[in-house]
C-alpha positions as CSV (number, residue, x, y, z in Angstrom):
1,M,0.1,0.1,-0.2
2,G,2.7,2.4,0.7
3,F,4.2,1.9,-2.6
4,F,1.0,2.8,-4.3
5,W,0.7,6.1,-2.2
6,G,4.5,6.9,-2.9
7,G,3.8,6.6,-6.4
8,A,0.7,8.9,-6.3
9,F,2.3,11.6,-4.2
10,T,5.6,11.5,-6.5
11,H,3.3,12.0,-9.5
12,Y,1.4,15.0,-8.0
13,Y,4.9,16.3,-6.7
14,L,6.4,16.2,-10.3
15,D,3.1,17.6,-11.8
16,S,3.4,20.5,-9.7
17,K,6.7,21.3,-10.9
18,I,6.0,20.7,-14.6
19,W,2.8,23.0,-14.8
20,R,4.8,25.8,-12.8
21,V,6.0,26.9,-16.2
22,R,2.5,28.2,-16.9
23,R,3.7,31.3,-14.7
24,D,6.6,32.4,-16.7
25,A,5.7,34.6,-19.2
26,K,8.7,34.4,-21.3
27,L,8.6,30.8,-21.4
28,S,4.9,30.5,-22.2
29,Q,5.5,32.9,-25.0
30,N,8.4,30.5,-26.4
31,L,6.4,27.4,-26.2
32,R,3.4,29.0,-28.1
33,T,5.7,30.0,-30.8
34,A,7.3,26.5,-31.0
35,S,3.9,24.9,-31.4
36,D,2.5,27.4,-33.7
37,A,5.5,26.8,-36.0
38,A,5.3,23.2,-35.6
39,G,1.2,23.3,-36.3
40,A,2.1,25.2,-39.7
41,N,4.0,22.5,-41.4
């Protein structure tokens, strides 16, 4: 049971770190530019 909860909490922790990039305006702008260029192909 501890293994299951450890995996779940690790997922939530890493997910919070990944989505933190939404707060960085310059990074967000760069990511949108990259996705717009990829969609144009």
